[in-house]
C-alpha positions in Angstrom: -0.2 0.0 0.0 3.0 2.6 0.7 4.9 1.6 -1.9 1.4 2.2 -4.5 1.3 5.8 -3.0 4.7 6.5 -3.4 4.4 5.3 -6.9 1.4 7.8 -7.6 3.3 10.8 -5.9 6.4 10.4 -7.5 5.0 9.5 -11.1 3.6 12.1 -13.4 0.7 11.0 -15.7 1.2 11.5 -19.2 -1.1 11.2 -21.9 0.5 8.4 -24.3 0.2 10.6 -27.4 1.0 7.5 -29.6 -1.8 5.4 -28.3 -4.4 8.5 -29.1 -3.2 8.9 -32.1 -3.2 5.4 -32.9 -6.9 5.1 -31.6 -7.8 8.2 -33.9 -6.6 6.6 -36.8 -8.4 3.4 -36.6 -11.8 5.8 -36.0 -11.1 7.7 -38.9 -11.3 4.3 -41.1 -14.6 3.7 -39.2 -17.8 3.9 -41.3 -19.1 5.5 -37.7 -16.7 8.5 -38.5 -17.7 8.9 -42.1 -21.1 9.0 -41.0 -20.6 11.6 -38.4 -18.8 13.8 -40.9 -21.4 13.2 -43.4 -24.9 12.7 -41.4 -26.8 12.4 -45.1 -25.5 8.9 -44.7 -27.4 8.2 -41.7 -30.5 9.0 -42.1 -30.9 9.2 -46.0 -31.5 5.0 -46.1 -34.2 5.8 -43.7 -36.2 8.6 -45.5 -39.7 7.1 -47.2 -42.8 9.3 -48.9 -44.6 10.8 -46.2 -41.1 12.4 -45.0 -40.6 13.8 -48.8 -44.0 15.8 -48.3 -44.2 17.5 -45.1 -40.3 18.4 -46.0 -41.9 20.2 -49.5 -44.3 22.1 -47.4 -42.2 23.0 -44.9 -39.3 24.3 -47.4 -41.8 26.1 -49.3 -43.3 27.8 -46.4 -39.4 28.7 -45.1 -38.8 30.1 -48.9 -41.8 32.4 -48.9 -40.2 33.7 -46.0 -36.4 33.4 -47.1 -36.9 35.4 -50.1 -38.2 39.1 -48.2 -36.1 38.7 -45.6 -33.1 38.2 -48.4 -33.8 41.4 -50.3 -34.2 43.0 -46.6 -31.0 41.8 -45.3 -29.5 42.8 -48.2 -29.9 46.3 -48.2 -29.2 45.9 -44.2 -26.1 45.0 -45.5 -25.5 48.0 -47.7 -25.3 46.2 -50.7 -27.3 45.7 -53.9 -30.7 43.6 -53.0 -29.7 40.7 -55.2 -26.9 39.8 -53.0 -29.4 38.9 -50.0 -31.2 36.1 -52.8 -27.9 35.3 -54.1 -27.0 34.3 -50.4 -30.2 32.7 -50.0 -29.7 29.5 -51.5 -26.6 27.5 -51.4 -26.6 27.4 -47.4 -29.8 25.2 -48.2 -28.3 22.7 -50.3 -25.0 22.5 -48.1 -26.8 21.5 -45.0 -28.2 18.9 -46.3 -25.3 16.8 -46.4 -23.5 18.5 -43.6 -26.2 19.6 -41.2 -26.9 17.7 -37.9 -29.9 19.6 -37.2 -33.2 19.0 -39.3 -34.9 22.4 -38.5 -32.0 24.6 -39.0 -32.1 27.0 -42.3 -28.5 28.5 -43.6 -28.8 31.6 -44.9 -28.6 35.6 -44.5 -29.2 36.9 -40.8 -30.1 40.3 -39.3 -27.0 40.4 -37.6 -24.9 39.0 -40.0 -26.1 41.7 -42.4 -25.4 44.5 -39.8 -22.2 43.2 -39.1 -21.0 42.9 -42.7 -22.5 46.8 -43.5 -19.3 48.3 -41.6 -16.5 46.5 -43.7 -18.5 46.6 -47.6 -17.5 50.0 -47.9 -19.6 50.3 -51.3 -17.8 47.4 -52.8 -19.7 43.8 -52.5 -16.4 42.6 -53.3 -15.3 42.4 -49.5 -18.7 41.0 -48.5 -18.4 37.8 -50.5 -14.3 37.5 -50.0 -15.5 37.9 -46.5 -18.0 34.8 -46.4 -15.1 33.0 -48.3 -12.5 33.8 -45.3 -15.1 33.5 -42.5 -16.0 29.9 -43.9 -12.3 29.2 -43.9 -11.9 29.9 -40.4 -15.1 27.9 -39.2 -14.2 24.9 -41.2 -10.6 24.9 -39.3 -12.2 25.1 -36.3 -14.3 22.6 -36.6 -11.8 20.2 -38.3 -9.5 20.8 -34.8 -12.6 19.7 -33.0 -12.4 23.6 -31.2 -16.9 23.7 -30.7 -15.9 24.0 -27.0 -14.5 27.3 -27.4 -18.1 28.7 -27.9 -18.9 27.8 -23.8 -16.5 30.7 -22.7 -19.4 32.7 -23.9 -21.6 33.0 -21.4 -25.5 33.7 -21.7 -25.4 37.1 -20.3 -22.9 38.4 -23.0 -24.6 36.6 -25.8 -28.4 37.8 -24.6 -27.0 41.3 -24.5 -25.6 41.3 -27.9 -28.1 39.2 -29.2 -30.3 41.8 -27.5 -28.5 45.2 -28.7 -28.0 43.7 -32.7 -32.0 43.4 -32.4 -32.3 46.9 -31.4 -29.5 48.6 -33.8 -31.3 46.6 -36.4 -34.9 47.9 -35.9 -33.3 51.4 -35.3 -31.8 51.1 -38.7 -34.6 50.8 -40.7 -37.0 53.7 -38.8 -36.4 56.0 -41.6 -37.6 53.5 -44.0 -41.0 52.9 -42.4 -41.9 56.6 -42.7 -40.2 57.2 -46.3 -36.9 59.1 -44.6 -33.4 59.1 -46.4 -30.9 57.9 -43.8 -27.0 57.8 -44.8 -26.5 55.5 -41.8 -27.8 52.0 -40.4 -26.7 52.7 -36.7 -28.4 53.2 -33.7 -27.6 56.6 -32.5 -27.2 58.3 -36.2 -30.7 56.5 -37.0 -33.1 58.0 -34.4 -30.5 61.4 -35.1 -31.4 61.3 -38.2 -35.6 60.8 -37.9 -35.9 63.5 -35.2 -33.6 66.5 -37.6 -35.3 65.0 -40.8 -39.0 64.5 -39.4 -40.8 66.8 -41.6 -39.5 64.6 -44.7 -41.7 61.9 -43.7 -43.8 60.7 -46.6 -47.3 60.4 -45.7 -47.7 57.1 -48.4 -44.6 55.4 -46.7 -45.5 56.5 -43.3 -48.6 55.0 -44.0 -47.3 51.5 -45.5 -45.0 51.0 -43.0 -47.2 51.7 -40.0 -50.3 49.8 -41.3 -48.1 46.5 -42.3 -45.9 46.4 -39.2 -49.3 46.2 -36.9 -50.8 43.7 -39.3 -47.3 42.2 -39.2 -47.9 41.8 -35.3 -51.6 40.7 -35.7 -50.8 38.2 -38.2 -48.4 36.1 -35.2 -51.3 36.1 -33.7 -53.9 34.3 -36.2 -52.6 30.7 -36.0 -53.8 31.3 -32.1 -57.3 31.9 -32.9 -60.0 29.7 -31.9 -61.5 28.4 -34.9 -62.1 25.5 -37.1 -59.6 26.0 -39.7 -56.5 25.6 -37.7 -54.6 24.5 -40.7 -55.5 27.6 -42.5 -54.6 29.8 -40.0 -51.1 28.5 -39.2 -50.3 28.9 -42.8 -51.2 32.3 -43.5 -49.5 33.6 -39.6 -46.4 31.5 -41.0 -46.1 33.1 -44.2 -47.3 36.6 -43.2 -44.1 38.2 -44.7 -44.9 36.7 -47.9 -47.9 38.1 -48.3 -47.3 41.7 -46.8 -44.5 42.0 -49.7 -47.1 40.6 -52.2 -49.5 43.1 -50.7 -46.6 46.0 -51.3 -45.8 45.2 -54.4 -49.1 45.2 -55.9 -50.1 48.4 -54.2 -46.4 50.0 -55.3 -47.2 48.8 -58.8 -51.5 49.7 -59.3 -50.7 53.4 -57.9 -47.5 54.4 -59.6 -48.2 57.5 -62.1 -46.3 56.6 -65.1 -42.7 56.4 -63.5 -43.4 57.7 -60.6 -43.7 55.3 -57.7 -46.3 55.9 -54.9 -44.0 54.7 -52.4 -39.5 55.0 -52.1 -38.9 51.3 -53.6 -35.9 48.9 -53.3 -35.0 49.2 -57.3 -34.1 47.6 -60.3 -32.6 44.1 -58.8 -30.2 42.5 -61.1 -32.0 39.3 -63.3 -30.8 35.7 -62.7 -28.8 32.9 -60.9 -25.1 34.7 -59.8 -22.7 32.8 -62.6 -20.2 30.2 -60.3 -16.6 31.9 -60.0 -14.0 32.4 -57.4 -14.3 34.8 -54.7 -12.8 38.2 -55.3 -9.0 38.2 -54.2 -8.5 41.8 -55.5 -10.9 45.0 -55.7 -11.1 48.3 -57.9 -9.3 50.9 -55.5 -9.3 54.6 -55.5 -8.4 56.2 -58.5 -8.0 53.4 -60.5 -5.8 51.2 -58.3 -6.3 47.8 -57.8 -6.2 46.7 -54.1 -4.4 43.0 -53.6 -5.4 40.5 -51.3 -3.3 41.5 -48.5 -5.0 45.4 -48.7 -8.2 43.4 -48.9 -7.7 41.6 -45.8 -6.4 44.2 -43.9 -9.5 46.4 -45.0 -11.4 43.9 -43.0 -9.5 44.0 -39.7 -11.3 42.5 -36.5 -14.0 41.6 -38.8 -12.5 38.2 -39.6 -12.5 37.0 -35.9 -16.3 38.7 -35.2 -18.0 37.5 -37.8 -16.8 33.5 -37.4 -17.4 33.7 -34.0 -21.0 35.4 -33.8 -22.0 33.1 -37.1 -21.1 30.2 -35.2 -22.7 31.6 -31.9 -25.9 32.1 -34.4 -26.0 28.7 -35.4 -24.9 26.8 -32.7 -27.4 28.3 -30.1 -30.3 27.7 -32.7 -29.0 23.8 -32.9 -28.9 23.3 -29.2 -32.7 25.1 -28.8 -34.3 22.9 -31.5 -32.5 20.2 -30.6 -34.9 18.5 -28.5 -32.5 16.7 -26.2 -30.2 15.7 -28.3 -26.4 16.5 -27.6 -25.5 18.9 -30.1 -21.7 18.1 -32.3 -21.0 22.0 -31.8 -17.7 20.9 -34.4 -19.6 19.1 -36.7 -22.1 22.4 -37.2 -19.0 24.3 -37.5 -17.7 22.1 -40.3 -21.3 22.5 -41.8 -21.3 26.2 -41.9 -17.6 26.3 -42.8 -18.9 24.9 -45.8 -22.2 26.6 -46.0 -19.9 29.8 -46.4 -17.4 28.5 -48.4 -19.4 27.1 -51.7 -21.8 29.9 -51.4 -18.9 32.7 -51.9 -18.4 31.1 -55.0 -22.3 32.2 -55.8 -21.5 35.9 -54.8 -22.9 36.0 -51.2 -22.3 37.6 -48.3 -21.4 35.8 -45.0 -24.7 33.6 -43.6 -25.3 31.6 -40.6 -28.4 29.7 -39.0 -31.8 31.9 -38.8 -33.3 32.1 -35.8 -37.1 33.0 -37.8 -36.5 30.8 -40.4 -35.8 27.7 -38.3 -38.5 28.7 -36.2 -40.7 28.8 -39.0 -39.3 24.5 -40.3 -40.4 23.3 -36.9 -43.5 24.7 -36.8 -44.4 23.8 -40.6 -43.6 20.4 -39.4 -39.9 19.7 -41.6 -38.9 16.4 -40.9 -35.0 16.2 -42.2 -32.7 18.6 -43.4 -34.1 17.8 -47.3 -36.4 20.7 -46.8 -33.7 23.1 -47.1 -33.7 21.7 -51.0 -37.2 23.5 -52.0 -36.4 26.4 -49.9 -33.1 26.8 -51.6 -34.9 25.7 -55.4 -37.6 29.0 -54.7 -34.9 31.1 -54.0 -33.5 30.3 -57.4 -36.8 30.5 -59.0 -37.6 33.8 -57.4 -33.6 34.8 -58.9 -34.5 33.5 -62.1 -38.1 35.1 -62.8 -39.5 37.5 -60.2 -36.5 40.3 -60.0 -38.3 42.7 -62.2 -41.4 42.2 -59.9 -38.8 42.9 -56.7 -38.3 46.2 -57.8 -41.3 47.1 -56.6 -40.9 46.4 -53.3 -41.7 49.3 -50.7 -39.2 50.1 -48.6 -41.1 50.8 -45.9 -42.8 47.2 -46.9 -38.8 45.8 -46.0 -39.0 48.2 -43.1 -42.1 46.6 -41.0 -40.8 43.4 -41.7 -37.4 43.9 -40.0 -39.0 45.2 -37.0 -41.7 42.9 -36.7 -38.8 40.3 -36.7 -36.5 42.2 -34.4 -38.8 42.7 -31.9 -39.0 39.6 -30.6 -35.6 38.5 -31.2 -34.8 40.9 -27.8 -34.5 38.5 -25.1 -37.0 40.3 -22.3 -37.8 37.3 -20.6 -33.8 36.3 -20.0 -32.7 39.2 -19.0 -35.8 39.0 -16.3 -34.2 35.8 -15.9 -30.3 36.5 -15.5 -31.4 39.4 -12.8 -33.7 37.1 -10.7 -31.2 34.1 -10.7 -27.5 36.1 -9.9 -27.8 40.2 -10.2 -24.3 40.8 -10.1 -24.5 38.9 -14.1 -26.3 42.3 -15.1 -22.9 43.8 -15.0 -21.2 41.6 -18.2 -24.9 42.1 -19.7 -25.0 46.0 -19.4 -21.3 46.7 -20.8 -21.6 44.3 -24.1 -25.0 46.1 -24.7 -24.0 49.3 -24.2 -21.0 49.1 -25.9 -22.6 47.2 -28.5 -25.0 50.0 -28.7 -22.6 53.1 -28.9 -19.8 51.5 -30.4 -19.6 48.0 -31.8 -21.2 45.1 -32.3 -17.9 43.3 -32.4 -16.1 45.2 -29.9 -19.7 44.7 -27.7 -18.6 41.0 -27.7 -14.8 41.1 -27.0 -15.5 43.5 -24.1 -18.4 41.2 -22.7 -16.0 38.6 -22.8 -13.4 40.2 -21.0 -15.9 41.3 -18.0 -16.9 37.4 -17.4 -12.7 36.5 -17.5 -12.4 39.4 -14.8 -15.3 37.8 -12.6 -13.7 34.6 -13.5 -10.0 35.2 -12.6 -11.0 37.6 -9.7 -12.6 33.8 -8.3 -9.5 32.0 -9.3 -7.2 34.5 -7.2 -9.6 34.6 -3.6 -11.2 30.7 -3.9 -13.5 30.0 -0.5 -11.0 28.9 2.5 -12.4 28.7 5.6 -9.8 28.4 9.0 -11.6 27.9 12.6 -9.2 26.9 15.3 -9.8 23.3 17.2 -8.2 21.9 20.4 -6.8 18.1 19.3 -5.0 16.0 21.8 -5.0 19.5 23.8 -2.9 20.9 21.2 -4.6 24.3 19.1 -5.0 23.2 16.0 -5.6 25.7 13.0 -8.3 23.6 10.2 -8.0 24.9 6.8 -11.0 24.3 4.0 -10.0 24.8 0.8 -13.6 24.7 -0.8 -12.1 25.3 -4.8 -9.1 23.9 -6.3 -6.1 26.0 -6.1 -4.1 27.3 -9.3 -1.3 30.2 -9.4 -3.7 33.1 -9.0 -4.9 31.7 -5.7 -1.7 30.4 -4.0 -0.4 33.8 -2.5 -3.8 35.0 -1.0 -4.0 31.3 0.4 -0.8 32.2 1.9 -0.9 35.5 2.7 -4.5 34.5 5.1 -2.6 31.3 6.3 -0.1 33.6 8.1 -2.3 36.5 8.7 -4.7 33.8 10.7 -1.9 32.3 12.5 -0.2 36.0 13.6 -3.2 37.5 15.2 -3.7 34.6 17.5 -0.7 35.3 19.1 3.1 34.1 19.3 3.2 30.7 19.6 -0.4 30.3 20.4 -1.2 28.2 17.1 1.2 24.7 16.9 -0.2 22.8 13.9 -1.8 24.3 10.6 -3.9 21.6 8.8 -4.6 21.9 4.8 -7.6 19.0 4.0 -7.0 18.5 0.4 -10.1 16.2 -0.1 -12.0 19.5 -2.7 -7.9 19.7 -4.2 -8.0 17.5 -7.9 -5.0 19.2 -8.8 -2.2 22.4 -8.7 0.5 23.9 -10.2 3.9 24.2 -9.9 3.3 28.1 -8.9 1.0 26.4 -5.7 3.8 23.8 -5.3 6.5 26.5 -4.4 3.6 28.6 -2.1 2.9 25.8 -0.2 6.9 24.9 0.4 7.3 28.9 0.8 4.4 28.6 3.6 5.7 25.8 5.6 8.9 27.7 6.1 7.3 31.3 7.0 5.1 29.0 9.7 7.9 27.3 11.2 9.6 31.0 12.1 6.1 31.4 14.1 6.6 28.2 15.6 4.3 25.9 13.7 4.2 23.2 11.8 2.1 22.7 8.4 0.7 18.9 7.9 -1.4 18.4 4.3 -4.5 16.1 5.4 -5.8 13.5 2.7 -4.7 15.0 -0.8 -5.1 14.0 -4.0 -1.9 12.1 -5.0 -2.0 14.0 -8.2 -2.2 17.1 -6.4 0.2 16.5 -3.9 3.0 14.4 -6.1 3.3 18.0 -7.4 5.1 18.8 -4.1 6.6 15.4 -3.6 8.5 15.6 -6.9 9.5 19.6 -6.6 10.7 18.7 -3.0 11.6 14.9 -2.1 12.1 16.1 1.7 8.6 17.8 1.5 7.0 14.4 1.6 6.8 14.1 5.0 4.4 17.7 5.1 1.8 15.2 3.2 0.0 12.2 5.3 -2.7 9.7 4.1 -5.7 7.8 5.6 -5.1 8.4 9.1 -7.6 10.2 11.1 -6.9 13.8 12.5 -6.2 12.6 15.8 -3.6 10.4 14.6 -2.0 12.9 12.5 -1.5 15.4 15.6 -0.9 13.0 18.0 2.2 11.8 15.3 2.7 15.6 15.2 3.5 15.9 19.4 5.8 12.5 19.5 7.6 13.7 16.6 8.1 17.4 18.1 8.9 15.5 21.7 11.5 13.5 20.1 13.5 16.5 18.7 13.3 18.0 22.0 14.7 14.8 23.7 17.3 15.0 20.8 18.4 18.5 21.5 18.1 18.3 25.7 20.8 15.4 25.3 23.2 17.1 22.7 
């Protein structure tokens, strides 16, 4: 038994890299691994005709929402509106093969559009290159199995980011809702422009925008009406965006006076399916110059990190919400999303991710497999091929109403209340994230929120819960130390200073022994080990001994390997009374030896 303990203390268990590599290599050659990377191989053999009908209905229903949203998000991104449609079909097809969640619909989203808008600078080339590079980053992270990284972003931060993005996007459309021209879609600039130019509001646009917004909000509740036509009211509710666009187009066309339109319209949309071509690795610059790949990457800057991160967060959060208790393979979702972006960039797409609105519609429509995305993709392609002339009559007020109605329900009121009710200090990272997102930048808002959370974690790790109380055991005053959390380098000095202070306060020579209970100390680093040794030396100067009682062998081994002579400090298996008795006997023996000398 004693030999086993010594072996555990002086032998550090390191991972067997060779065995791990061998096992991973074997796994790569197994059919289950292929099914993991190509989920379609798992569900396609079980596919039947009833699934096809359900997928077709759901896909078409989603498509009726995807088309007007894609046009609107193209505008939000500061791109010609057809780029929204270019972004709305390829992701649907790719996700069929690689996706793990049957409900998710991949395409342009409001948050992605808003984040792209700040980096487009009037050139769609930047948006397409950003889509390609974001896809590459996401794909690499997926292959490296780094889906775990999203766990480091807390719920308060993601809630604040989503809420701030929704408020910013909705605010950016307030001018279009009333027919007012605006040079910016940012939160403060949009409202400043609205109030300073409110006299320029157009009556027709204002009436259409406000009425459309009210009707869209009412149509959300149609499905809940107690009537005998539940299926009809359900699909009217789900297709409300498409109905709003159709009515807006009809009104704009019927009320036009020659070439003069009654509303500010989305304008001409380039007809036809985009060509399959490489993403642009150069773009025209000012004064007839050409900007190379390096210059474009430099101009994109931090977006090369922030957009892939937000894209991953959105998609995985949606997958978790609709997984129905199943474990979400975050890394596989990242691989699917990366491929969706890379292949979409060959069709002039801006960055895309999972859409919560369209995913909800897909789920509500009863989709059975990811095959539903095929119907959505085909419908978008048909719209590009045949309906672009019609789409040029879509009033901007209608698109603004569609976006605002969606953004109202992206603000997570209930989640904010839950955070406040459960732990009020979590409102701090939430508030910091929201304020920075609204008044500075979405990317930096997320970074600041993560930084505040990291400060909380570091502060907590630097000041672990340590309880110290004085007991008399066998008539010897003993300071019992209970460390209720793991120890790391940031907490090493805190433990030492707290113990020295406690012993000093008791008075010179009062405390004869300090016992650190180690049941909850599962691991320590070399900094903690050095501080434990230093603590023993400092306590000895106060005529006090130090015992580490029943520590985990792995934690104790770090100290023992650092200084073998400190092995005597660790006691295993014995009761606390026996440990104190042994210490008393050892001290008496040492005193007798000194007296004899």
